[in-house]
DOMIDREN-418954 format. One record per atom (N, C-alpha, C): x, y, z; residue in one letter. Coordinates in steps of 0.02 Angstrom, whole numbers, plus 50000, padded with zeros to 5 digits. Layout:
// DOMIDREN-418954
XYZa ...
This chain:
// DOMIDREN-418954
510834894250169m 511324898450146m 511434903950190m 512074906650198e 512174912550246e 511824918350232e 511704920750167i 511364926150157i 510684926850176i 510314920550164v 509654919550188v 509574920650255v 509994917750291e 510024918250372e 510094926050389e 510484928950361k 510674936150375k 510044941350361k 509714938550306v 509134942650286v 508574941050341v 508484934550365r 508064933250415r 508144937250482r 508804936550497e 508984939950560e 508864947450553e 508974950350495a 508794957750484a 508034959550485a 507624954750479g 506894956850483g 506734960050422g 506994958050356i 506844960950298i 506214958550268i 505754963050248v 505104960850213v 505064964950156v 504564963150106g 504444967550053g 504294975250068g 504714979950045a 504644986350069a 504084990450043a 503554986650008g 502994989650000g 502464984049992g 501844986149979g 501324980849979g 501244976850045g 501144970650027a 500984966150092a 501554964750140a 502204965950118g 502734965150162g 502924957450167g 502914953650115f 503154946450118f 503854945650140f 503914941150192p 504634940150219p 505124938650166p 505624942350159t 506104941350103t 506564935150105t 506684932750173h 507054926650175h 506774920550145h 506094920650149i 505684914650118i 505784915950038i 505784921350008k 505844922549937k 506544919849919k 507044921449960l 507764920249945l 507904912649953l 507444909449980s 507534901949996s 507364897649933s 507034901149878s 506864897749814s 507434898149770s 507384894149717q 507824894849662q 507344897549601q 507684902249563a 507314904949512a 507824906749453a 507544906349395e 507994907949331e 508164915149325e 507594919649346v 507594926149331v 507494930449399v 507904935049417l 507834938949465l 507644946649439l 507104948849460i 506794955449432i 506834959749488i 507104965749485v 507104971749528v 506564975749507v 505984976849547n 505464981349529n 505624988549543n 505784992649500g 505884999649519g 505445003849481g 504795001149462a 504365004949426a 503995010949468a 503825008949534e 503575014449571e 502965018049537e 502545014349517c 502045017149464c 501465020949499c 501385020749569e 500815024449593e 500995031949586e 500465036049572p 500615043249573p 500865045749636p 501275050949636l 501565055349683l 502165052549729l 502165044949728l 502725041849765l 503355043249733l 503945043649772r 504605045649743r 505135042249773r 505065036249803v 505615032949836v 506085029849797v 505885024049765d 506265019449729d 506655022749664d 506325027949643q 506615031449581q 507225036049607q 507315036749670q 507765041549693q 508345038649732q 508235032849762i 508685030649813i 509295026049787i 509185024149718i 509785019049692i 510435023749696i 510455029949660p 511045033249669p 511355034749735p 510815036249784h 511065037749851h 511285031549895h 511045025649874e 511215019449909e 511525014349860e 511915017249812k 512185012349760k 512535006749786k 512985007149836v 513395002749862v 513044996549888v 512534998449927a 512104993549967a 511654989449906a 511474993849851f 510994990849804f 511354985949767f 512024987649748l 512364982649709l 512584976349746l 512734977249811r 512874971649857r 512304967649861r 511734970149877g 511094966749883g 510914962549822g 510994966149771l 510794962849705l 511194956349686l 511854957249706e 512304950949694e 512124946249746e 512024947849806a 511784942649856a 511164939549838a 510654942749815a 510014940049801a 510134935549736a 510534937549691r 510634932649636r 510914926349655r 511424926849695r 511754920549723r 511224916449759r 510834920149802a 510394915549842a 509894911049804a 509584914449748v 509074911249713v 509394908049643v 510084908349634n 510464905549576n 510154907749516n 510024914149503a 509744916849445a 510264917049392a 510074915149334k 510474916049272k 510354922749243k 509854925749258r 509714931949227r 509554937249276r 509764942949282v 509594948349331v 509374954449291v 508774957349309v 508514962249270v 508264968549321v 508544974249312v 508344979349353v 507804984049301v 507214984049323a 506614986749284a 506444993749315a 506594999249274l 506465005649293l 506085008949238l 505665014049259k 505355018049209k 505875022249171k 505775022449107q 506325025949072q 506385034149085q 505905036749124k 505975043149142k 506385044549207k 506555038749240y 506985038949297y 507725039849282y 507875045849252k 508535046349221k 509095046249274k 509075048549334l 509655048249375l 509745040749401l 509345036449410s 509405029649430s 509725025949371s 509375027049311i 509665023449252i 510415025549237i 510605032249236d 511325033749233d 511735030849281d 511485030549348s 511925028749398s 512105019949393s 511695016749347l 511745009249337l 512015007149276l 512165012549229k 512405010349161k 513115007849166k 513205001949137g 513844998849137g 514134996949200g 513654996049247g 513944994649321g 513924987549350g 513814982549305g 513744976149330g 513434970449292g 513404964949313p 513084959549274p 512314959249277p 511994964449258y 511284964149260y 511064968049192y 510424967149178e 510104971249124e 509684976349149e 509714981949118l 509174987249129l 508654986449080l 508004985849107f 507424985149064f 507034991749078f 506884996049030l 506585001549032l 505835001449020l 505445003349064l 504695002949058l 504395010149033l 503845009748999g 503455015748993g 503125018149052g 502895024149039d 502535027749106d 501765025749105d 501675019849122f 500925016949128f 500805014849193f 500125014649211y 499905010749266y 499495004549252y 499664999749286p 500074998849343p 500734993949325p 501214998249296a 501864994949275a 502184991249334a 502074992949391g 502394989449457g 502004983849483g 501434981949451d 501124975349472d 501634969649440d 501754965249495e 502334960449484e 502114955249427e 501484953949418q 501334949749362q 501404952749289q 501274959349293i 501284963049231i 502034963349218i 502364965349265l 503124966249252l 503524959649232l 503274953949256v 503524947349237v 503424946549171v 502764947949144y 502654946549070y 503074951449032y 503074957749050d 503454962649005d 504204960449002d 504494958449057v 505194956549058v 505384950249028v 504894944549033t 505114938149012t 504664935448959t 504014938448947g 503464935348910g 503124929948934g 503244928349000r 502864923349034r 502314925349074r 501784921849075i 501154923849107i 501104919049172i 501104923049230v 500944919349293v 500274916749290v 500184910249315p 499574907149311p 499074909749363p 498454909449353e 497904911449400e 498014908849468e 498014913249514g 498134910349585g 498814909149600g 499294911149550g 500044909549561g 500424914949578g 501144913649578i 501604919349602i 502164918849545i 502544923449537p 503074923749488p 503524918049491p 503644914749546l 504094908349548l 503824903149508l 503094902649501n 502774897849456n 503064898449387n 503344903149362v 503664904049296v 504474906049300v 504714903549356g 505384904749367g 505664911149379g 505284915449416c 505514922449426c 505454923949507c 505874928149519v 505844930949592v 505814939249583v 505364941549615v 505264948749599v 505444952549669v 505934957049670l 506044961049735l 506074968549720l 505874972049764n 505894980049750n 506474983249760n 506624989049741v 507244992549750v 507544993049825v 507044995449867e 507254996149936e 507404989649978e 507024984549951t 507124977649983t 507854975149964t 508064976449902i 508794975249874i 509264978949924i 509124985049930i 509564989049970i 509654986850046i 509094984450071n 509054981750139n 509454975250142n 509454970750090i 509824964650085i 510584966650086i 510814971750044g 511444973850047g 511704975450115g 511314978450150k 511504981250218k 511514975950264k 511054970650256a 511044965150296a 511644960850303a 512054961250250i 512634957450247i 513234959650296i 513164966150320d 513484968850370d 513154968450434d 512614964550440g 512244964150506g 511774969250526g 511654973750478q 511174979850484q 510394977550477q 509984977650527p 509364976050520p 508904981950492p 508274980450479v 507824985650456v 507604990150514v 507864995650514v 507645001050572v 507415006750543v 507575008150479d 507385014250444d 506875012550389d 506595017650363k 506165017050302k 506145023950265k 506215022650199y 506225028850161y 505355029850145y 505245036150146v 504505037950139v 504395044250106v 503925044650058t 503785051450027t 503245053950062t 503275060550078v 502735064450106v 502525069750058v 501875069050034s 501725073949979s 500945075149985s 500675078849926g 500075080449933g 499975087749958g 499465088150001a 499405095250030a 499715096650087a 500435096650077v 500955099050127v 501335105050089v 501695108750131n 502005113950109n 502665112850075n 503015107250095k 503695106150071k 503775098550059k 503365095850004p 503435089049993p 504175086549990p 504265080750012g 504965077650018g 504905069950030g 505455067850013t 505605059650033t 506125059450086t 506035055850135f 506435055150199f 506575048750221f 507225047650260k 507325041350289k 507125042150362k 506695038250387l 506445038950458l 506415032250495l 506575032650563p 506585026950599p 505825023450594p 505855017350581v 505145012950576v 504865013950652v 504205015650644g 503805016650703g 503755024150720g 504065029050680t 503975035350678t 503235037550671t 502945042050714a 502275044150700a 502165048450641a 501605047950611v 501415051350547v 501555059550563v 501295060950621r 501345068550637r 501985071550629r 502435066850648d 503135069650649d 503455070350575d 503275065150535a 503355065150468a 503105071750422a 502505073250448l 502085078750419l 502535085450438l 502785086250496k 503235091750519k 503825093050469k 504135087050458l 504685087350406l 504555090350341l 503935089450321a 503665091250252a 503305098550257a 503495102150309g 503285108050317g 502495109350336g 502225104650372e 501535103450398e 501005103550336e 500415102050356v 499815102050312v 499625108650289v 499485109650223s 499325115650202s 498555117450199s 498185112150219v 497445113550223v 497175111950293v 496535113350313e 496255112650374e 495985106050384e 495445104250343d 495135098050351d 495345092550298d 495695087850323f 496135083450277f 496065076050295f 496315071550248f 496315064850268f 497035062750235f 497215056450264l 497885053950250l 497875047150225l 498335045950172i 498315038850151i 499035036650157i 499115030350178d 499755026250183d 499835022450117d 500255025250075g 500345022050010g 500145026449958g 499905023449900g 499715027849843g 498945028749840g 498825033849796p 498075035049792p 497605029949761p 497885024749726n 497505019049703n 497515013149748n 498065011149778t 498055005149822t 498195006449892t 498265012549909g 498365014549981g 497815013450029g 497935013850100k 497445013650143k 497435020050189k 496785021850211i 496685027650252i 497075026950315i 497465031750328i 497835032250403i 497335034950456i 497175030650500p 496705032950551p 496845038350601p 497465039650612s 497655045150653s 498325047950649s 498575054050669l 499225056750661l 499635053050705l 499455048550754d 499845044750792d 500055037750755d 499795036150698f 499965030550668f 500675029850653f 500975024150655p 501665023550640p 501845022050569p 502445024150550i 502775022450486i 502975014650497i 502745010750446l 502855003850448l 503475002150401l 503664995150407k 504174993550349k 503994993350283k 503254993550274t 502944994150209t 502765000050187t 502825005250225t 502535011850209t 503015015250153t 502665017250096k 503045019750039k 502905027550037k 502275029150061g 502155036550057g 501595038350106g 501605044250127i 501035047150165i 500825052750123i 500205052350103l 499915057950056l 499325060850094l 499335067650090v 498845071650122v 498375074950060v 497715074950086f 497235077750037f 496785080950073f 496425086650046p 495805089950081p 495245085050077p 494795085550127k 494205080950116k 493725083550064k 493845089250032s 493495091449979s 493675087849915s 494255085049926h 494525081049856h 494125075049841h 493985074249779p 493545068049750p 493835061649781p 494505060849796l 494715054449818l 494365052449892l 494165057949924w 493835056149987w 493195052349978w 492845053749924g 492235049849908g 492415041649889g 493025040749868k 493235034149854k 493395030149912k 493735034049970f 493955029450026f 493465030350083f 493075035750088a 492615036550149a 492025032550155a 491715030550108p 491065026550115p 491195019450145p 490775017850187d 490825010350219d 490575005950162d 490754999550173l 490534994250117l 489794994150107l 489374994950157k 488674994950145k 488495000250088k 488735006250095v 488605011050049v 488835009849979v 489495006649968v 489755004149915v 489344999149876v 489044994749915l 488684989149888l 487984992149862l 487694996849901r 487014999849884r 487155003449817r 487665007249808r 487845010649748r 487915005849693r 488315000949707a 488344996549649a 487714992749622a 487304990849673a 486604987349657a 486084991649619a 486214998449636s 485725003249603s 485935007149539s 486605007249530t 486895011649480t 487205008049422t 487495001949436c 487894998649380c 487534998149317c 487855000249258c 487465000549196c 487704994849157c 488144990049179n 488364984149145n 488684985449077n 489154990949087c 489544992649025c 490184988549015c 490364984449065r 491014981249067r 491644984749056r 491684990549059e 492284994049053e 492794992249108e 492524990449170c 492924988549219c 493364982449202c 493044977549168t 493374971749138t 493834973549077t 493594977849036e 494024979448982e 494714983148996e 494684986049060l 495354989149076l 495784985449131l 495474979649152c 495724976449211c 496404973049185c 496934975049222p 497574971349206p 497624964549209p 497274961149252r 497274954349263r 496914950849200r 496294953149183y 495914951149128y 496344951449060y 496684957849054l 497074958748994l 497644953248987l 497894951949046l 498394946749049l 498234939649029l 497554938349029g 497274932149012g 496974928549067g 496874931949121h 496634928149181h 495834928449176h 495484924749215s 494734924749216s 494424930049248s 494834934849279m 494584940549327m 494164945049273m 493404945349281e 493104949649248e 492564953449296e 492824958949318p 492474962949379p 491684963349364p 491544964749296h 490814965649279h 490404959549299h 490654954049308h 490234947949330h 490084949449400h 490534951649442i 490364953449508i 489814958249519i 489904963349475m 489354968849479m 488744966249461m 488744961849403k 488084958949382k 487704955349437k 488134951049473v 487764947149526v 487424951649577v 487834957549589l 487504962049644l 486874966049613l 486994968849553s 486534973449526s 485944970549484s 486094965249443w 485664963249390w 485494955849405w 485814952249451r 485724945149457r 485734941049392r 486134943049348l 486124940149282l 486734935049280l 487194934849325a 487794930149315a 487714925549371a 488074919449354e 488094914249407e 488484915549467e 488224914249523e 488514916649586e 489254913049594e 489384907949558d 490104904749565d 490564909649530d 490354914549489k 490864919349468k 491154924249522k 490854923949587l 491114927849631l 491824926049659l 491924920549644t 492654917549662t 493184920449617t 492964923949570e 493424928049530e 493794933149570e 493454935849620a 493734940449667a 494444938749691a 494594931849695y 495264929549713y 495804931749671y 495584933749605l 496094935649554l 496244943549553l 495884947449587c 495874954349592c 496604956649620c 497014960549588s 497644963349611s 497614969349649s 496974972349659d 496854977749704d 497224984049673d 497274984349607c 497584990049576c 497204996549574c 496504995949578g 496025000949575g 495845004749509g 496155001949453l 495945005249387l 495225005249379l 494905000049408c 494175000049388c 493825004849422c 493925006649481e 493565012549510e 493865019149498e 494455019949488n 494805026749488n 494825028549412n 494745024849364y 494875025549290y 494295023149247y 494115017049251a 493625013949202a 492935015449212a 492655014349274c 491945015049280c 491685022449275c 491175022349223p 490955029749212p 490385031749264p 490215026849310m 489765029349361m 490075029849431m 490765029149435g 491075030449493g 491005024949541g 490895018849527l 490775013049565l 491405010449584l 491455005149634s 492075002649657s 492074995449651s 492174992249595p 492194985149591p 492794981949638p 493364986349639r 493914984149678r 493744982949751r 493384987149780r 493254986849852r 492744980949858r 492314980249819i 491774973949823i 492144967949810i 492654967049767a 493134961649756a 493484959749815a 493834965349851q 494214963949908q 493804960749965q 493244964149978a 492754961650026a 492524954550017a 492344952249954l 492164946349930l 492714941049946l 493314943249927k 493814938849941k 493944937050014k 493944942050056q 493924941250126q 493414937050155q 492794937550131k 492214932550150k 492344925750127k 492604925150063l 492734919150033l 493264914750081l 493744918050106i 494324915450143i 494004913550211i 493544918550246e 493224916550305e 492814910450302e 492454909150254h 492064903550243h 492394897750213h 493104897950204k 493544892550183k 493304890150118k 493114894650074i 493014892950006i 493614893749961i 493914888949937p 494514889149897p 494504892449841p 495074895349808n 495164898549751n 495164892249697n 494594892149655p 494574886749598p 494904889149542p 495144895249536h 495454897149463h 496234896649467h 496404890849420r 497064889749416r 497314888349346r 496974892349299n 497194891849228n 497834894449218n 498204891649162q 498784894649137q 498704898049072q 498534904949068p 498414908149000p 499044906648953p 498924905248892s 499454905048842s 499644911948814s 499054915648812n 499184922148779n 498854927448818n 499064933048806t 498714939448827t 498084941048789t 497574944048806r 497044946348768r 497284951748723r 496744952048665a 496904956848615a 497014964548646a 497384968148612l 497544974448632l 497834975848700l 498204970648724f 498474970648799f 498834977048809f 499334978448758s 499714984448760s 499374991148748s 498904990048705a 498584996948688a 498134999048740a 497864994748787k 497454996648837k 497794999248909k 498454999248899r 498825001848961r 498605009348976r 498505011649035v 498375017549052v 498945022449066v 499085028149028p 499585031749046p 499515035249107p 500165036049148t 500055038349214t 499805045749219t 500035049749164s 499775056749160s 498995057049153s 498795052549122r 498015052549113r 497685050549182r 498035045649214l 497675043349275l 497695048649327l 498335052349326i 498345058249374i 497865063549358i 497745064649297s 497205070049283s 496535067449303s 496365060749287r 495695057749305r 495575058549381r 496105057749415l 496105057349494l 496055064149521l 496175069849487g 496205076249504g 496845077549548g 497395074749528l 498035075049563l 498565079349530l 498365082549477s 498905086749432s 499215091649482s 498885095149523r 499195101449560r 499665098349617r 499605091349636y 500075088449684y 500555084349655y 500635083449583d 501065079649542d 501735084349543d 502055084749599v 502635089149602v 503265085049626v 503905087349620p 504505083749651p 504455083449725p 504605077249751a 504745077249828a 505365074649836a 505905078449841p 506595077049828p 506835074049896p 507265069149880l 507585065549944l 507975071049984l 507765070450055k 508175075550094k 508505072650153k 509115074450162e 509475070850220e 509265075250280e 509005071050324v 508795073950394v 509035068150445v 509215071550501d 509505067250561d 508945068050610d 508385064550593f 507845065550642f 507705059250687f 507665060450747q 507585055450799q 507015056450838q 506495052550834p 505855053850862p 505945052150944p 505485055350984d 505545054051058d 505305047651079d 504795044951026e 504495037951041e 504305034950972e 504355028250974v 504165023950918v 503615019150938v 503085017750892i 502665012950902i 502835007750854i 502955001750869l 503184995850818l 502654990150827l 502234990250776p 501684985250776p 502074977750767p 501864973250801l 502194966750794l 502064962850732l 501614965850692r 501354963250627r 501424967950568r 502054968550538q 502064973150485q 502264969050422q 501994964150415h 502134958950365h 501644953750351h 501704949550299t 501244943850280t 501464938750335t 501024935950369g 501134930550423g 500914932250485g 501174928850540v 500894930050608v 501344935050637v 501084938650699p 501484943250727p 502084940750759p 502544945450768a 503174943850804a 503024942750872a 503444938250905k 503344936850979k 503874941351012k 503564945951071p 503974949951100p 504584946751145p 505144949951142l 505714946651172l 505914951351232l 505534956851239v 505704961851292v 505154962751347v 505334965851396r 504834967251449r 504784974951461r 504184977051487i 504164984351503i 504704986151553i 505074991351537g 505574994151573g 506264992151549g 506314987451507d 507014985451480d 507254991351437d 507854992051446k 508274997051405k 508494993551332k 508364996951275v 508554993951215v 508954998551179v 509444996051135r 509815000051090r 509554999251014r 509585004550972r 509335003850907r 509714998150878r 509364993850843g 509544987450813g 509454981350850g 509274981950917d 509174976050956d 508564972050936d 508524966250937v 507994962450918v 507464962350984v 506894963550965i 506434965251009i 505844960551001i 505744957450940g 505234953350924g 505444947250874g 505284941150890e 505524935250851e 504974931650815e 505174928450761i 504754924350723i 504534918250765i 503874917350780p 503644910950813p 503934904750782p 504154899550815e 504414894050785e 503974890750733e 504264889350668g 503914885650618g 503314890350585g 503324896650605a 502854901150566a 503104905650514a 502734908450472l 502884914250428l 502914919650466l 503374923950458g 503384930250495g 504134933550483g 504244938850523a 504824942450515a 505024945750584a 505684946050596r 505914949550657r 505784957050664r 505774958950731l 505694965850735l 506294968450779l 506494974550761h 507084977850796h 506884984250824h 507224986750879a 507164993250902a 507454998150857a 507075002850842s 507325008650790s 507585014350821s 507585014750893i 507945020750927i 508215017550989i 508635021651021d 508795019351090d 508285021951137d 508085017951188g 507675019651233g 507465014351291g 506875015451312v 506585010751359v 505885008351341v 505815002151344v 505124998951326v 504555001451374v 504105005251356t 503595007951401t 502935004651399t 502845000551337s 502194997451333s 502234991051289s 501924986051308i 501854980251266i 501154977451265i 500854977151204t 500234974151197t 500214968051151t 499624965651135a 499594959751086a 499824962351011a 499704968551011e 499824972350941e 500524975750931e 500794978550986e 501294982650972e 501804983051031e 502384985851019i 502864987451071i 503064995051063i 502944998051123r 503135005751117r 503805007451150r 504215010651121i 504885012651146i 504955019951154i 505155022551211t 505275029951225t 505955031151234t 506145037251204r 506895038851215r 506935041051287r 507595039751311e 507735042051383e 507925049551376e 507655053851423q 507835060351415q 508495062251461q 508825066951434g 509425068351471g 510005064251463g 
């Protein structure tokens, strides 16, 4: 189909999370297309603002995606508090508006599928297993732009936390974090750390030179005196020692686990019992495959401040390395008791995380910012790295293809996000510097 090829050519991937190549999703057939506009991570402000700003591209992308997957039902899911986006879409087309409560993690795609359709995605499965395709708002906008041949060269990013002027900006992919911070009025504290993404599921940004990726939703700044530093900073050995010595086996991590409540076999306390009490069968460790990485267990549920999430993610990696398959393939017929009652209000999560002072608007700001240099990692997506198509010294124009999907592989194209000269190529990245004068 033409639109699928245009999306592949544009290098579109999921604009948040793991960055799954969008042309693969659009190659499927699904009964329901769901647009995920929940943006449930605290402090992030991208998807809730850009629909009115990019309405033409959004509506074009929505119709193109509907035709690609042959969906009979199209649902745009937004939190009911996102008034500007809701008002801009009322009476605007052949889609439904589905209004969500303000809870975490409303944006988890399996929770969203259940809320919208009443269908439960099977263990180890994806929404397509129950006839659904889920795409987020910015991804839909990128599809709309791809119709006119526009590739992914920019990214909407919220810069917030301990900065003087929190804001949401559209920046060239590959822009250094330090440049984004300047646009937000610089950091307001001296000793700080940075998170790429939200405070629950984000990753530590290793340096100010780290580039904005196709998947970057937010750059959050916090002082190292903030309690979140204690969640992100310790290495895995420290996390494991704490779990082995401190877990009280209260099972609160399981009682609030969204996957468990959805009916899946994921019970984080099993993993903690193996480590600390040796009371559970070690085959329970494969439950780590079912972890959604939402972070509720460590950031809200555990009274001891432990991190079942980090342990589950490390276990999942080890299981993959040792080629131990996921044995969990059950199809739950019902959610567990009190599924809806145990949802965590975002306001309470913000308070628990100590983020109330940073829970401020980050308005979308029009800026014409062009960095002097961009760093473009060859892998900004699920799959294998793009294969460089340029050489050092080549002149490129914004939008030129500089990285291609290896034949027969899962991946995404890469495009130059500024005019300039290729100054460096490694196995990991391509660097482009703007010509002076």
